[in-house]
C-alpha positions as CSV (number, residue, x, y, z in Angstrom):
1,M,-44.5,-7.3,-117.6
2,S,-41.4,-6.6,-115.5
3,S,-39.1,-5.6,-118.4
4,P,-40.2,-1.9,-118.5
5,L,-39.8,-1.5,-114.7
6,L,-36.3,-3.1,-114.8
7,Q,-35.4,-0.8,-117.7
8,H,-36.6,2.2,-115.8
9,I,-34.5,1.3,-112.7
10,L,-31.5,0.7,-114.9
11,E,-31.7,3.9,-117.1
12,T,-33.2,6.7,-115.0
13,R,-30.9,9.6,-114.5
14,Q,-31.2,12.8,-112.5
15,V,-29.0,15.6,-113.9
16,W,-25.4,14.2,-113.2
17,R,-26.2,11.0,-111.4
18,W,-28.3,7.9,-111.5
19,V,-31.6,8.0,-109.6
20,Y,-31.4,4.5,-108.2
21,P,-28.4,3.2,-106.1
22,N,-25.9,1.2,-108.1
23,E,-26.6,-2.1,-106.3
24,L,-30.3,-1.8,-107.3
25,R,-29.3,-1.0,-110.9
26,I,-27.0,-4.0,-111.0
27,A,-29.8,-6.3,-109.7
28,A,-32.2,-4.8,-112.3
29,A,-29.6,-5.4,-115.1
30,Q,-29.1,-9.0,-113.9
31,A,-32.9,-9.6,-113.9
32,L,-33.4,-7.9,-117.3
33,L,-30.8,-10.1,-118.8
34,R,-32.8,-13.2,-117.7
35,V,-36.2,-11.8,-118.7
36,D,-35.3,-10.3,-122.1
37,K,-31.7,-11.1,-123.0
38,A,-31.6,-8.9,-126.3
39,V,-33.0,-5.8,-124.6
40,G,-30.9,-6.5,-121.5
41,L,-27.7,-6.6,-123.5
42,E,-28.6,-3.3,-125.2
43,K,-29.5,-1.5,-122.0
44,V,-26.6,-2.8,-120.0
45,A,-24.2,-1.6,-122.7
46,A,-25.6,1.9,-122.3
47,S,-25.9,1.8,-118.5
48,G,-22.3,2.5,-117.4
49,I,-22.3,-0.8,-115.4
50,D,-19.1,-2.7,-115.8
51,R,-19.8,-6.3,-117.0
52,K,-17.8,-7.7,-114.1
53,E,-20.3,-6.1,-111.7
54,L,-23.0,-8.3,-113.1
55,T,-21.4,-11.5,-111.8
56,L,-21.6,-12.7,-108.2
57,E,-17.9,-13.3,-107.9
58,P,-16.0,-11.7,-105.1
59,S,-14.6,-8.2,-105.8
60,D,-10.8,-7.9,-105.3
61,P,-10.4,-11.0,-103.2
62,E,-7.5,-11.0,-100.8
63,P,-5.8,-14.4,-100.2
64,Q,-5.2,-13.6,-96.5
65,A,-8.7,-12.4,-95.7
66,S,-10.8,-14.4,-93.4
67,V,-14.0,-13.3,-95.2
68,I,-15.0,-12.6,-98.8
69,R,-17.2,-9.7,-99.7
70,Q,-19.4,-10.4,-102.6
71,R,-20.1,-6.7,-103.5
72,R,-19.3,-3.2,-102.2
73,Y,-22.3,-1.0,-101.5
74,A,-22.5,2.7,-101.0
75,R,-23.4,3.7,-97.4
76,V,-26.6,5.7,-96.9
77,K,-26.6,8.4,-94.2
78,L,-30.0,8.0,-92.4
79,S,-32.2,11.0,-91.8
80,R,-32.2,10.0,-88.1
81,N,-30.2,7.4,-86.3
82,L,-31.6,3.9,-86.1
83,T,-31.6,2.4,-82.6
84,A,-30.9,-1.3,-82.2
85,V,-30.5,-3.7,-79.2
86,T,-28.0,-6.5,-79.3
87,T,-29.1,-10.0,-78.1
88,N,-26.8,-12.5,-76.7
89,L,-26.5,-14.8,-73.7
90,R,-24.5,-12.5,-71.5
91,E,-25.5,-8.9,-71.8
92,N,-27.7,-6.8,-74.2
93,F,-27.0,-3.2,-75.0
94,R,-28.2,-0.4,-77.3
95,L,-26.5,0.7,-80.6
96,S,-27.1,4.0,-82.4
97,I,-26.7,3.4,-86.2
98,P,-26.3,6.6,-88.4
99,E,-25.3,4.8,-91.7
100,L,-26.4,1.6,-93.4
101,N,-25.8,-0.3,-96.6
102,L,-26.8,-3.7,-98.0
103,G,-23.6,-5.2,-96.6
104,G,-23.8,-3.8,-93.1
105,G,-23.5,-0.4,-91.4
106,I,-21.7,1.7,-88.8
107,G,-22.8,2.3,-85.3
108,A,-21.8,3.3,-81.8
109,G,-22.8,1.6,-78.6
110,E,-22.8,1.9,-74.8
111,R,-19.5,0.1,-74.8
112,H,-16.6,-0.8,-77.2
113,L,-17.2,-3.5,-79.7
114,A,-14.6,-4.9,-82.1
115,P,-15.6,-4.5,-85.8
116,A,-17.4,-7.6,-87.0
117,R,-19.7,-8.9,-89.6
118,C,-23.0,-10.5,-88.7
119,C,-23.6,-13.9,-90.0
120,H,-27.4,-14.1,-89.5
């Protein structure tokens, strides 16, 4: 049964912080509410997760923004940089990526790139 695992992800603490990243805890809470609504409501109430984080609505939408972010994720500093290679029709080049999150990351390349969001 998945309920005990979801509860574990949602509840597990390590001294002053949660063991699992907030986005994983939110996903576990959402799943737990679908699998076992009564237990889910009880566990979510004690989890410190804001009820509005459980919805898939955009957070703080800006009327003039060209894109909408569904969620904000904490960046994770990688133990070593990830190397990536761009692919396009003109020219490919290497990127060094020191930080990632579920919504993107940060990186440096052989030449200047304007900040952008990937759509694939």
